[in-house]
PDB file with one MODEL, atoms N, CA, C and O in Angstrom:
MODEL        1
ATOM      1  N   MET A   1      -1.741   3.881 -19.635  1.00  0.00           N
ATOM      2  CA  MET A   1      -2.974   3.755 -18.877  1.00  0.00           C
ATOM      3  C   MET A   1      -2.613   3.596 -17.400  1.00  0.00           C
ATOM      4  O   MET A   1      -1.636   2.928 -17.061  1.00  0.00           O
ATOM      5  N   GLN A   2      -3.400   4.209 -16.536  1.00  0.00           N
ATOM      6  CA  GLN A   2      -3.133   4.092 -15.110  1.00  0.00           C
ATOM      7  C   GLN A   2      -4.432   3.889 -14.348  1.00  0.00           C
ATOM      8  O   GLN A   2      -5.515   4.219 -14.831  1.00  0.00           O
ATOM      9  N   ALA A   3      -4.301   3.341 -13.150  1.00  0.00           N
ATOM     10  CA  ALA A   3      -5.455   3.117 -12.292  1.00  0.00           C
ATOM     11  C   ALA A   3      -5.832   4.417 -11.604  1.00  0.00           C
ATOM     12  O   ALA A   3      -4.965   5.202 -11.219  1.00  0.00           O
ATOM     13  N   GLU A   4      -7.124   4.639 -11.453  1.00  0.00           N
ATOM     14  CA  GLU A   4      -7.609   5.846 -10.799  1.00  0.00           C
ATOM     15  C   GLU A   4      -8.565   5.465  -9.688  1.00  0.00           C
ATOM     16  O   GLU A   4      -9.188   4.404  -9.722  1.00  0.00           O
ATOM     17  N   GLY A   5      -8.675   6.351  -8.692  1.00  0.00           N
ATOM     18  CA  GLY A   5      -9.599   6.141  -7.591  1.00  0.00           C
ATOM     19  C   GLY A   5      -9.195   6.954  -6.389  1.00  0.00           C
ATOM     20  O   GLY A   5      -8.043   7.371  -6.266  1.00  0.00           O
ATOM     21  N   GLU A   6     -10.133   7.178  -5.510  1.00  0.00           N
ATOM     22  CA  GLU A   6      -9.889   7.944  -4.291  1.00  0.00           C
ATOM     23  C   GLU A   6      -9.119   7.135  -3.253  1.00  0.00           C
ATOM     24  O   GLU A   6      -8.396   7.696  -2.431  1.00  0.00           O
ATOM     25  N   THR A   7      -9.278   5.815  -3.297  1.00  0.00           N
ATOM     26  CA  THR A   7      -8.581   4.933  -2.362  1.00  0.00           C
ATOM     27  C   THR A   7      -7.803   3.889  -3.161  1.00  0.00           C
ATOM     28  O   THR A   7      -8.053   3.686  -4.349  1.00  0.00           O
ATOM     29  N   VAL A   8      -6.867   3.238  -2.498  1.00  0.00           N
ATOM     30  CA  VAL A   8      -6.101   2.189  -3.166  1.00  0.00           C
ATOM     31  C   VAL A   8      -7.024   1.048  -3.582  1.00  0.00           C
ATOM     32  O   VAL A   8      -6.819   0.453  -4.640  1.00  0.00           O
ATOM     33  N   ARG A   9      -8.021   0.734  -2.786  1.00  0.00           N
ATOM     34  CA  ARG A   9      -8.968  -0.329  -3.169  1.00  0.00           C
ATOM     35  C   ARG A   9      -9.687   0.052  -4.454  1.00  0.00           C
ATOM     36  O   ARG A   9      -9.844  -0.786  -5.342  1.00  0.00           O
ATOM     37  N   GLN A  10     -10.128   1.309  -4.571  1.00  0.00           N
ATOM     38  CA  GLN A  10     -10.788   1.762  -5.797  1.00  0.00           C
ATOM     39  C   GLN A  10      -9.817   1.717  -6.977  1.00  0.00           C
ATOM     40  O   GLN A  10     -10.204   1.374  -8.094  1.00  0.00           O
ATOM     41  N   MET A  11      -8.557   2.064  -6.721  1.00  0.00           N
ATOM     42  CA  MET A  11      -7.549   1.994  -7.773  1.00  0.00           C
ATOM     43  C   MET A  11      -7.349   0.546  -8.228  1.00  0.00           C
ATOM     44  O   MET A  11      -7.224   0.283  -9.424  1.00  0.00           O
ATOM     45  N   ALA A  12      -7.320  -0.389  -7.277  1.00  0.00           N
ATOM     46  CA  ALA A  12      -7.136  -1.807  -7.613  1.00  0.00           C
ATOM     47  C   ALA A  12      -8.308  -2.325  -8.442  1.00  0.00           C
ATOM     48  O   ALA A  12      -8.110  -3.066  -9.405  1.00  0.00           O
ATOM     49  N   LEU A  13      -9.517  -1.942  -8.072  1.00  0.00           N
ATOM     50  CA  LEU A  13     -10.689  -2.356  -8.837  1.00  0.00           C
ATOM     51  C   LEU A  13     -10.661  -1.751 -10.237  1.00  0.00           C
ATOM     52  O   LEU A  13     -11.002  -2.422 -11.211  1.00  0.00           O
ATOM     53  N   ASP A  14     -10.253  -0.475 -10.342  1.00  0.00           N
ATOM     54  CA  ASP A  14     -10.133   0.185 -11.640  1.00  0.00           C
ATOM     55  C   ASP A  14      -9.049  -0.489 -12.483  1.00  0.00           C
ATOM     56  O   ASP A  14      -9.228  -0.690 -13.685  1.00  0.00           O
ATOM     57  N   ALA A  15      -7.930  -0.835 -11.852  1.00  0.00           N
ATOM     58  CA  ALA A  15      -6.839  -1.513 -12.560  1.00  0.00           C
ATOM     59  C   ALA A  15      -7.320  -2.854 -13.112  1.00  0.00           C
ATOM     60  O   ALA A  15      -7.019  -3.209 -14.252  1.00  0.00           O
ATOM     61  N   ASP A  16      -8.065  -3.591 -12.298  1.00  0.00           N
ATOM     62  CA  ASP A  16      -8.604  -4.875 -12.768  1.00  0.00           C
ATOM     63  C   ASP A  16      -9.556  -4.667 -13.941  1.00  0.00           C
ATOM     64  O   ASP A  16      -9.513  -5.411 -14.921  1.00  0.00           O
ATOM     65  N   ALA A  17     -10.416  -3.654 -13.840  1.00  0.00           N
ATOM     66  CA  ALA A  17     -11.371  -3.381 -14.918  1.00  0.00           C
ATOM     67  C   ALA A  17     -10.657  -2.987 -16.212  1.00  0.00           C
ATOM     68  O   ALA A  17     -11.123  -3.303 -17.307  1.00  0.00           O
ATOM     69  N   LYS A  18      -9.530  -2.300 -16.079  1.00  0.00           N
ATOM     70  CA  LYS A  18      -8.770  -1.865 -17.252  1.00  0.00           C
ATOM     71  C   LYS A  18      -7.785  -2.927 -17.745  1.00  0.00           C
ATOM     72  O   LYS A  18      -7.141  -2.753 -18.780  1.00  0.00           O
ATOM     73  N   GLY A  19      -7.672  -4.023 -16.999  1.00  0.00           N
ATOM     74  CA  GLY A  19      -6.768  -5.096 -17.393  1.00  0.00           C
ATOM     75  C   GLY A  19      -5.311  -4.824 -17.083  1.00  0.00           C
ATOM     76  O   GLY A  19      -4.425  -5.441 -17.674  1.00  0.00           O
ATOM     77  N   LEU A  20      -5.050  -3.901 -16.155  1.00  0.00           N
ATOM     78  CA  LEU A  20      -3.667  -3.634 -15.755  1.00  0.00           C
ATOM     79  C   LEU A  20      -3.155  -4.798 -14.924  1.00  0.00           C
ATOM     80  O   LEU A  20      -3.895  -5.367 -14.122  1.00  0.00           O
ATOM     81  N   VAL A  21      -1.897  -5.152 -15.113  1.00  0.00           N
ATOM     82  CA  VAL A  21      -1.280  -6.244 -14.370  1.00  0.00           C
ATOM     83  C   VAL A  21       0.001  -5.744 -13.716  1.00  0.00           C
ATOM     84  O   VAL A  21       0.386  -4.589 -13.902  1.00  0.00           O
ATOM     85  N   VAL A  22       0.656  -6.600 -12.958  1.00  0.00           N
ATOM     86  CA  VAL A  22       1.852  -6.220 -12.210  1.00  0.00           C
ATOM     87  C   VAL A  22       2.912  -5.575 -13.100  1.00  0.00           C
ATOM     88  O   VAL A  22       3.556  -4.611 -12.687  1.00  0.00           O
ATOM     89  N   ARG A  23       3.100  -6.081 -14.291  1.00  0.00           N
ATOM     90  CA  ARG A  23       4.131  -5.508 -15.165  1.00  0.00           C
ATOM     91  C   ARG A  23       3.811  -4.064 -15.568  1.00  0.00           C
ATOM     92  O   ARG A  23       4.691  -3.350 -16.050  1.00  0.00           O
ATOM     93  N   ASP A  24       2.561  -3.631 -15.375  1.00  0.00           N
ATOM     94  CA  ASP A  24       2.180  -2.252 -15.675  1.00  0.00           C
ATOM     95  C   ASP A  24       2.475  -1.306 -14.512  1.00  0.00           C
ATOM     96  O   ASP A  24       2.310  -0.092 -14.634  1.00  0.00           O
ATOM     97  N   LEU A  25       2.909  -1.863 -13.394  1.00  0.00           N
ATOM     98  CA  LEU A  25       3.187  -1.058 -12.203  1.00  0.00           C
ATOM     99  C   LEU A  25       4.684  -0.793 -12.090  1.00  0.00           C
ATOM    100  O   LEU A  25       5.489  -1.457 -12.743  1.00  0.00           O
ATOM    101  N   HIS A  26       5.050   0.172 -11.267  1.00  0.00           N
ATOM    102  CA  HIS A  26       6.459   0.483 -11.050  1.00  0.00           C
ATOM    103  C   HIS A  26       7.019  -0.386  -9.929  1.00  0.00           C
ATOM    104  O   HIS A  26       6.363  -0.593  -8.908  1.00  0.00           O
ATOM    105  N   ASN A  27       8.218  -0.887 -10.122  1.00  0.00           N
ATOM    106  CA  ASN A  27       8.915  -1.654  -9.099  1.00  0.00           C
ATOM    107  C   ASN A  27       9.896  -0.726  -8.395  1.00  0.00           C
ATOM    108  O   ASN A  27      10.776  -0.138  -9.024  1.00  0.00           O
ATOM    109  N   VAL A  28       9.733  -0.603  -7.093  1.00  0.00           N
ATOM    110  CA  VAL A  28      10.621   0.245  -6.299  1.00  0.00           C
ATOM    111  C   VAL A  28      11.164  -0.598  -5.149  1.00  0.00           C
ATOM    112  O   VAL A  28      10.409  -1.067  -4.298  1.00  0.00           O
ATOM    113  N   ASN A  29      12.457  -0.779  -5.135  1.00  0.00           N
ATOM    114  CA  ASN A  29      13.075  -1.496  -4.023  1.00  0.00           C
ATOM    115  C   ASN A  29      13.336  -0.512  -2.892  1.00  0.00           C
ATOM    116  O   ASN A  29      13.803   0.604  -3.119  1.00  0.00           O
ATOM    117  N   VAL A  30      13.031  -0.935  -1.681  1.00  0.00           N
ATOM    118  CA  VAL A  30      13.273  -0.074  -0.526  1.00  0.00           C
ATOM    119  C   VAL A  30      14.111  -0.835   0.493  1.00  0.00           C
ATOM    120  O   VAL A  30      14.048  -2.061   0.584  1.00  0.00           O
ATOM    121  N   TYR A  31      14.881  -0.097   1.239  1.00  0.00           N
ATOM    122  CA  TYR A  31      15.684  -0.666   2.317  1.00  0.00           C
ATOM    123  C   TYR A  31      15.101  -0.176   3.629  1.00  0.00           C
ATOM    124  O   TYR A  31      14.986   1.028   3.857  1.00  0.00           O
ATOM    125  N   LEU A  32      14.734  -1.114   4.490  1.00  0.00           N
ATOM    126  CA  LEU A  32      14.095  -0.778   5.755  1.00  0.00           C
ATOM    127  C   LEU A  32      14.975  -1.192   6.924  1.00  0.00           C
ATOM    128  O   LEU A  32      15.611  -2.246   6.903  1.00  0.00           O
ATOM    129  N   TYR A  33      14.998  -0.349   7.932  1.00  0.00           N
ATOM    130  CA  TYR A  33      15.651  -0.748   9.179  1.00  0.00           C
ATOM    131  C   TYR A  33      14.849  -1.894   9.782  1.00  0.00           C
ATOM    132  O   TYR A  33      13.645  -2.003   9.547  1.00  0.00           O
ATOM    133  N   GLU A  34      15.508  -2.741  10.553  1.00  0.00           N
ATOM    134  CA  GLU A  34      14.872  -3.938  11.108  1.00  0.00           C
ATOM    135  C   GLU A  34      13.586  -3.612  11.856  1.00  0.00           C
ATOM    136  O   GLU A  34      12.583  -4.303  11.674  1.00  0.00           O
ATOM    137  N   SER A  35      13.591  -2.584  12.687  1.00  0.00           N
ATOM    138  CA  SER A  35      12.398  -2.261  13.475  1.00  0.00           C
ATOM    139  C   SER A  35      11.237  -1.830  12.575  1.00  0.00           C
ATOM    140  O   SER A  35      10.087  -2.176  12.844  1.00  0.00           O
ATOM    141  N   VAL A  36      11.529  -1.082  11.515  1.00  0.00           N
ATOM    142  CA  VAL A  36      10.486  -0.659  10.576  1.00  0.00           C
ATOM    143  C   VAL A  36       9.959  -1.872   9.813  1.00  0.00           C
ATOM    144  O   VAL A  36       8.753  -2.000   9.603  1.00  0.00           O
ATOM    145  N   TYR A  37      10.851  -2.751   9.402  1.00  0.00           N
ATOM    146  CA  TYR A  37      10.471  -3.973   8.697  1.00  0.00           C
ATOM    147  C   TYR A  37       9.536  -4.828   9.553  1.00  0.00           C
ATOM    148  O   TYR A  37       8.505  -5.298   9.071  1.00  0.00           O
ATOM    149  N   GLN A  38       9.893  -5.027  10.812  1.00  0.00           N
ATOM    150  CA  GLN A  38       9.058  -5.841  11.706  1.00  0.00           C
ATOM    151  C   GLN A  38       7.701  -5.182  11.931  1.00  0.00           C
ATOM    152  O   GLN A  38       6.674  -5.860  11.953  1.00  0.00           O
ATOM    153  N   GLU A  39       7.696  -3.871  12.096  1.00  0.00           N
ATOM    154  CA  GLU A  39       6.442  -3.132  12.273  1.00  0.00           C
ATOM    155  C   GLU A  39       5.558  -3.283  11.027  1.00  0.00           C
ATOM    156  O   GLU A  39       4.344  -3.454  11.136  1.00  0.00           O
ATOM    157  N   MET A  40       6.176  -3.217   9.856  1.00  0.00           N
ATOM    158  CA  MET A  40       5.445  -3.373   8.604  1.00  0.00           C
ATOM    159  C   MET A  40       4.848  -4.775   8.500  1.00  0.00           C
ATOM    160  O   MET A  40       3.693  -4.922   8.101  1.00  0.00           O
ATOM    161  N   ARG A  41       5.609  -5.797   8.849  1.00  0.00           N
ATOM    162  CA  ARG A  41       5.112  -7.172   8.785  1.00  0.00           C
ATOM    163  C   ARG A  41       3.911  -7.387   9.702  1.00  0.00           C
ATOM    164  O   ARG A  41       2.919  -8.001   9.310  1.00  0.00           O
ATOM    165  N   VAL A  42       4.014  -6.872  10.929  1.00  0.00           N
ATOM    166  CA  VAL A  42       2.914  -7.015  11.891  1.00  0.00           C
ATOM    167  C   VAL A  42       1.671  -6.293  11.380  1.00  0.00           C
ATOM    168  O   VAL A  42       0.570  -6.842  11.414  1.00  0.00           O
ATOM    169  N   LYS A  43       1.851  -5.058  10.907  1.00  0.00           N
ATOM    170  CA  LYS A  43       0.712  -4.269  10.421  1.00  0.00           C
ATOM    171  C   LYS A  43       0.064  -4.947   9.217  1.00  0.00           C
ATOM    172  O   LYS A  43      -1.162  -4.981   9.115  1.00  0.00           O
ATOM    173  N   TYR A  44       0.875  -5.487   8.304  1.00  0.00           N
ATOM    174  CA  TYR A  44       0.322  -6.178   7.141  1.00  0.00           C
ATOM    175  C   TYR A  44      -0.538  -7.362   7.574  1.00  0.00           C
ATOM    176  O   TYR A  44      -1.643  -7.544   7.064  1.00  0.00           O
ATOM    177  N   LYS A  45      -0.041  -8.168   8.509  1.00  0.00           N
ATOM    178  CA  LYS A  45      -0.797  -9.340   8.959  1.00  0.00           C
ATOM    179  C   LYS A  45      -2.110  -8.928   9.625  1.00  0.00           C
ATOM    180  O   LYS A  45      -3.143  -9.567   9.424  1.00  0.00           O
ATOM    181  N   GLU A  46      -2.061  -7.857  10.417  1.00  0.00           N
ATOM    182  CA  GLU A  46      -3.283  -7.353  11.056  1.00  0.00           C
ATOM    183  C   GLU A  46      -4.301  -6.921  10.008  1.00  0.00           C
ATOM    184  O   GLU A  46      -5.471  -7.297  10.072  1.00  0.00           O
ATOM    185  N   LEU A  47      -3.846  -6.129   9.045  1.00  0.00           N
ATOM    186  CA  LEU A  47      -4.749  -5.596   8.038  1.00  0.00           C
ATOM    187  C   LEU A  47      -5.211  -6.666   7.058  1.00  0.00           C
ATOM    188  O   LEU A  47      -6.324  -6.582   6.540  1.00  0.00           O
ATOM    189  N   ASP A  48      -4.383  -7.665   6.793  1.00  0.00           N
ATOM    190  CA  ASP A  48      -4.778  -8.758   5.912  1.00  0.00           C
ATOM    191  C   ASP A  48      -5.983  -9.493   6.492  1.00  0.00           C
ATOM    192  O   ASP A  48      -6.920  -9.828   5.768  1.00  0.00           O
ATOM    193  N   THR A  49      -5.954  -9.741   7.795  1.00  0.00           N
ATOM    194  CA  THR A  49      -7.066 -10.407   8.470  1.00  0.00           C
ATOM    195  C   THR A  49      -8.332  -9.554   8.382  1.00  0.00           C
ATOM    196  O   THR A  49      -9.411 -10.059   8.072  1.00  0.00           O
ATOM    197  N   GLU A  50      -8.188  -8.268   8.656  1.00  0.00           N
ATOM    198  CA  GLU A  50      -9.313  -7.343   8.606  1.00  0.00           C
ATOM    199  C   GLU A  50      -9.854  -7.217   7.168  1.00  0.00           C
ATOM    200  O   GLU A  50     -11.066  -7.192   6.949  1.00  0.00           O
ATOM    201  N   TYR A  51      -8.948  -7.140   6.214  1.00  0.00           N
ATOM    202  CA  TYR A  51      -9.321  -7.017   4.805  1.00  0.00           C
ATOM    203  C   TYR A  51     -10.095  -8.246   4.344  1.00  0.00           C
ATOM    204  O   TYR A  51     -11.097  -8.131   3.639  1.00  0.00           O
ATOM    205  N   PHE A  52      -9.619  -9.427   4.747  1.00  0.00           N
ATOM    206  CA  PHE A  52     -10.300 -10.662   4.366  1.00  0.00           C
ATOM    207  C   PHE A  52     -11.722 -10.694   4.929  1.00  0.00           C
ATOM    208  O   PHE A  52     -12.661 -11.095   4.242  1.00  0.00           O
ATOM    209  N   ALA A  53     -11.869 -10.267   6.181  1.00  0.00           N
ATOM    210  CA  ALA A  53     -13.203 -10.242   6.795  1.00  0.00           C
ATOM    211  C   ALA A  53     -14.128  -9.265   6.063  1.00  0.00           C
ATOM    212  O   ALA A  53     -15.324  -9.523   5.930  1.00  0.00           O
ATOM    213  N   ALA A  54     -13.580  -8.159   5.594  1.00  0.00           N
ATOM    214  CA  ALA A  54     -14.391  -7.131   4.931  1.00  0.00           C
ATOM    215  C   ALA A  54     -14.671  -7.442   3.460  1.00  0.00           C
ATOM    216  O   ALA A  54     -15.750  -7.132   2.957  1.00  0.00           O
ATOM    217  N   HIS A  55     -13.701  -8.056   2.766  1.00  0.00           N
ATOM    218  CA  HIS A  55     -13.814  -8.201   1.319  1.00  0.00           C
ATOM    219  C   HIS A  55     -13.792  -9.646   0.816  1.00  0.00           C
ATOM    220  O   HIS A  55     -14.003  -9.887  -0.373  1.00  0.00           O
ATOM    221  N   GLY A  56     -13.541 -10.606   1.704  1.00  0.00           N
ATOM    222  CA  GLY A  56     -13.570 -12.005   1.314  1.00  0.00           C
ATOM    223  C   GLY A  56     -12.396 -12.448   0.462  1.00  0.00           C
ATOM    224  O   GLY A  56     -12.470 -13.476  -0.210  1.00  0.00           O
ATOM    225  N   GLU A  57     -11.315 -11.685   0.482  1.00  0.00           N
ATOM    226  CA  GLU A  57     -10.114 -12.058  -0.263  1.00  0.00           C
ATOM    227  C   GLU A  57      -8.889 -11.542   0.477  1.00  0.00           C
ATOM    228  O   GLU A  57      -8.984 -10.643   1.312  1.00  0.00           O
ATOM    229  N   ASP A  58      -7.739 -12.125   0.158  1.00  0.00           N
ATOM    230  CA  ASP A  58      -6.498 -11.707   0.805  1.00  0.00           C
ATOM    231  C   ASP A  58      -6.087 -10.318   0.331  1.00  0.00           C
ATOM    232  O   ASP A  58      -6.386  -9.916  -0.793  1.00  0.00           O
ATOM    233  N   LEU A  59      -5.410  -9.607   1.192  1.00  0.00           N
ATOM    234  CA  LEU A  59      -4.864  -8.294   0.874  1.00  0.00           C
ATOM    235  C   LEU A  59      -3.558  -8.504   0.115  1.00  0.00           C
ATOM    236  O   LEU A  59      -2.634  -9.131   0.633  1.00  0.00           O
ATOM    237  N   SER A  60      -3.476  -7.992  -1.088  1.00  0.00           N
ATOM    238  CA  SER A  60      -2.248  -8.089  -1.872  1.00  0.00           C
ATOM    239  C   SER A  60      -1.205  -7.154  -1.279  1.00  0.00           C
ATOM    240  O   SER A  60      -1.427  -5.948  -1.172  1.00  0.00           O
ATOM    241  N   LYS A  61      -0.073  -7.714  -0.898  1.00  0.00           N
ATOM    242  CA  LYS A  61       0.967  -6.903  -0.273  1.00  0.00           C
ATOM    243  C   LYS A  61       1.518  -5.868  -1.249  1.00  0.00           C
ATOM    244  O   LYS A  61       1.610  -4.687  -0.915  1.00  0.00           O
ATOM    245  N   ASN A  62       1.882  -6.302  -2.444  1.00  0.00           N
ATOM    246  CA  ASN A  62       2.509  -5.386  -3.394  1.00  0.00           C
ATOM    247  C   ASN A  62       1.516  -4.443  -4.056  1.00  0.00           C
ATOM    248  O   ASN A  62       1.788  -3.250  -4.195  1.00  0.00           O
ATOM    249  N   LYS A  63       0.388  -4.961  -4.456  1.00  0.00           N
ATOM    250  CA  LYS A  63      -0.559  -4.160  -5.231  1.00  0.00           C
ATOM    251  C   LYS A  63      -1.405  -3.243  -4.355  1.00  0.00           C
ATOM    252  O   LYS A  63      -1.702  -2.117  -4.753  1.00  0.00           O
ATOM    253  N   ASP A  64      -1.795  -3.701  -3.178  1.00  0.00           N
ATOM    254  CA  ASP A  64      -2.698  -2.918  -2.331  1.00  0.00           C
ATOM    255  C   ASP A  64      -2.007  -2.322  -1.102  1.00  0.00           C
ATOM    256  O   ASP A  64      -2.032  -1.109  -0.897  1.00  0.00           O
ATOM    257  N   PHE A  65      -1.395  -3.177  -0.292  1.00  0.00           N
ATOM    258  CA  PHE A  65      -0.838  -2.726   0.981  1.00  0.00           C
ATOM    259  C   PHE A  65       0.249  -1.672   0.804  1.00  0.00           C
ATOM    260  O   PHE A  65       0.173  -0.599   1.403  1.00  0.00           O
ATOM    261  N   PHE A  66       1.261  -1.966  -0.014  1.00  0.00           N
ATOM    262  CA  PHE A  66       2.368  -1.018  -0.154  1.00  0.00           C
ATOM    263  C   PHE A  66       1.908   0.287  -0.804  1.00  0.00           C
ATOM    264  O   PHE A  66       2.385   1.359  -0.430  1.00  0.00           O
ATOM    265  N   ASN A  67       0.990   0.215  -1.769  1.00  0.00           N
ATOM    266  CA  ASN A  67       0.463   1.440  -2.355  1.00  0.00           C
ATOM    267  C   ASN A  67      -0.280   2.272  -1.316  1.00  0.00           C
ATOM    268  O   ASN A  67      -0.162   3.497  -1.297  1.00  0.00           O
ATOM    269  N   ALA A  68      -1.048   1.605  -0.449  1.00  0.00           N
ATOM    270  CA  ALA A  68      -1.768   2.318   0.603  1.00  0.00           C
ATOM    271  C   ALA A  68      -0.801   2.944   1.606  1.00  0.00           C
ATOM    272  O   ALA A  68      -1.001   4.077   2.044  1.00  0.00           O
ATOM    273  N   VAL A  69       0.249   2.201   1.967  1.00  0.00           N
ATOM    274  CA  VAL A  69       1.255   2.733   2.902  1.00  0.00           C
ATOM    275  C   VAL A  69       1.915   3.976   2.323  1.00  0.00           C
ATOM    276  O   VAL A  69       2.055   4.987   3.010  1.00  0.00           O
ATOM    277  N   PHE A  70       2.317   3.900   1.064  1.00  0.00           N
ATOM    278  CA  PHE A  70       2.971   5.046   0.434  1.00  0.00           C
ATOM    279  C   PHE A  70       2.021   6.230   0.309  1.00  0.00           C
ATOM    280  O   PHE A  70       2.399   7.355   0.635  1.00  0.00           O
ATOM    281  N   ARG A  71       0.793   5.998  -0.159  1.00  0.00           N
ATOM    282  CA  ARG A  71      -0.158   7.114  -0.303  1.00  0.00           C
ATOM    283  C   ARG A  71      -0.450   7.764   1.040  1.00  0.00           C
ATOM    284  O   ARG A  71      -0.439   8.989   1.155  1.00  0.00           O
ATOM    285  N   ALA A  72      -0.710   6.949   2.055  1.00  0.00           N
ATOM    286  CA  ALA A  72      -1.009   7.492   3.379  1.00  0.00           C
ATOM    287  C   ALA A  72       0.201   8.226   3.941  1.00  0.00           C
ATOM    288  O   ALA A  72       0.065   9.302   4.525  1.00  0.00           O
ATOM    289  N   GLY A  73       1.379   7.648   3.765  1.00  0.00           N
ATOM    290  CA  GLY A  73       2.598   8.274   4.277  1.00  0.00           C
ATOM    291  C   GLY A  73       2.919   9.582   3.589  1.00  0.00           C
ATOM    292  O   GLY A  73       3.350  10.534   4.240  1.00  0.00           O
ATOM    293  N   LEU A  74       2.719   9.646   2.291  1.00  0.00           N
ATOM    294  CA  LEU A  74       3.014  10.869   1.541  1.00  0.00           C
ATOM    295  C   LEU A  74       2.096  12.013   1.941  1.00  0.00           C
ATOM    296  O   LEU A  74       2.472  13.181   1.834  1.00  0.00           O
ATOM    297  N   GLN A  75       0.893  11.683   2.403  1.00  0.00           N
ATOM    298  CA  GLN A  75      -0.068  12.706   2.801  1.00  0.00           C
ATOM    299  C   GLN A  75      -0.010  13.031   4.296  1.00  0.00           C
ATOM    300  O   GLN A  75      -0.683  13.953   4.757  1.00  0.00           O
ATOM    301  N   SER A  76       0.778  12.292   5.037  1.00  0.00           N
ATOM    302  CA  SER A  76       0.828  12.443   6.485  1.00  0.00           C
ATOM    303  C   SER A  76       1.758  13.574   6.920  1.00  0.00           C
ATOM    304  O   SER A  76       2.866  13.702   6.400  1.00  0.00           O
ATOM    305  N   PRO A  77       1.310  14.392   7.873  1.00  0.00           N
ATOM    306  CA  PRO A  77       2.207  15.413   8.423  1.00  0.00           C
ATOM    307  C   PRO A  77       3.389  14.785   9.172  1.00  0.00           C
ATOM    308  O   PRO A  77       4.400  15.449   9.400  1.00  0.00           O
ATOM    309  N   GLN A  78       3.266  13.522   9.552  1.00  0.00           N
ATOM    310  CA  GLN A  78       4.343  12.843  10.257  1.00  0.00           C
ATOM    311  C   GLN A  78       5.559  12.636   9.357  1.00  0.00           C
ATOM    312  O   GLN A  78       6.667  12.449   9.860  1.00  0.00           O
ATOM    313  N   LEU A  79       5.375  12.664   8.048  1.00  0.00           N
ATOM    314  CA  LEU A  79       6.490  12.485   7.119  1.00  0.00           C
ATOM    315  C   LEU A  79       7.575  13.525   7.377  1.00  0.00           C
ATOM    316  O   LEU A  79       8.754  13.182   7.472  1.00  0.00           O
ATOM    317  N   LYS A  80       7.186  14.787   7.489  1.00  0.00           N
ATOM    318  CA  LYS A  80       8.168  15.839   7.763  1.00  0.00           C
ATOM    319  C   LYS A  80       8.765  15.694   9.165  1.00  0.00           C
ATOM    320  O   LYS A  80       9.943  15.983   9.376  1.00  0.00           O
ATOM    321  N   GLU A  81       7.953  15.248  10.111  1.00  0.00           N
ATOM    322  CA  GLU A  81       8.467  15.043  11.481  1.00  0.00           C
ATOM    323  C   GLU A  81       9.546  13.962  11.472  1.00  0.00           C
ATOM    324  O   GLU A  81      10.591  14.121  12.103  1.00  0.00           O
ATOM    325  N   GLU A  82       9.296  12.861  10.755  1.00  0.00           N
ATOM    326  CA  GLU A  82      10.262  11.767  10.691  1.00  0.00           C
ATOM    327  C   GLU A  82      11.589  12.235  10.095  1.00  0.00           C
ATOM    328  O   GLU A  82      12.651  11.732  10.461  1.00  0.00           O
ATOM    329  N   LEU A  83      11.523  13.191   9.184  1.00  0.00           N
ATOM    330  CA  LEU A  83      12.727  13.712   8.534  1.00  0.00           C
ATOM    331  C   LEU A  83      13.272  14.953   9.231  1.00  0.00           C
ATOM    332  O   LEU A  83      14.224  15.581   8.769  1.00  0.00           O
ATOM    333  N   GLU A  84      12.639  15.293  10.365  1.00  0.00           N
ATOM    334  CA  GLU A  84      13.020  16.465  11.165  1.00  0.00           C
ATOM    335  C   GLU A  84      13.065  17.729  10.318  1.00  0.00           C
ATOM    336  O   GLU A  84      14.038  18.482  10.346  1.00  0.00           O
ATOM    337  N   LEU A  85      11.995  17.941   9.568  1.00  0.00           N
ATOM    338  CA  LEU A  85      11.871  19.125   8.712  1.00  0.00           C
ATOM    339  C   LEU A  85      10.922  20.166   9.299  1.00  0.00           C
ATOM    340  O   LEU A  85      10.763  21.244   8.726  1.00  0.00           O
ATOM    341  N   ASP A  86      10.307  19.870  10.397  1.00  0.00           N
ATOM    342  CA  ASP A  86       9.427  20.863  11.033  1.00  0.00           C
ATOM    343  C   ASP A  86      10.133  21.626  12.118  1.00  0.00           C
ATOM    344  O   ASP A  86       9.535  22.497  12.750  1.00  0.00           O
TER     345      ASP A  86
ENDMDL
END
């Protein structure tokens, strides 16, 4: 069983409705350069504040934030630019 939705928030709500938990998700360890790590931390804190104001709950880093980062990044034309493939 997997979560479905157009956005990560919709996927999270679908996962909750289906009773999916963390153990049902894939664990992927990543290694980040210091500057990317710091940028990620700052962006997470910014979005957590915004998310709380919009939804009345904290933004889950593993379940929501990282999934959104990966989905957005995979669809971004900047991905190929970062890898110098254009």
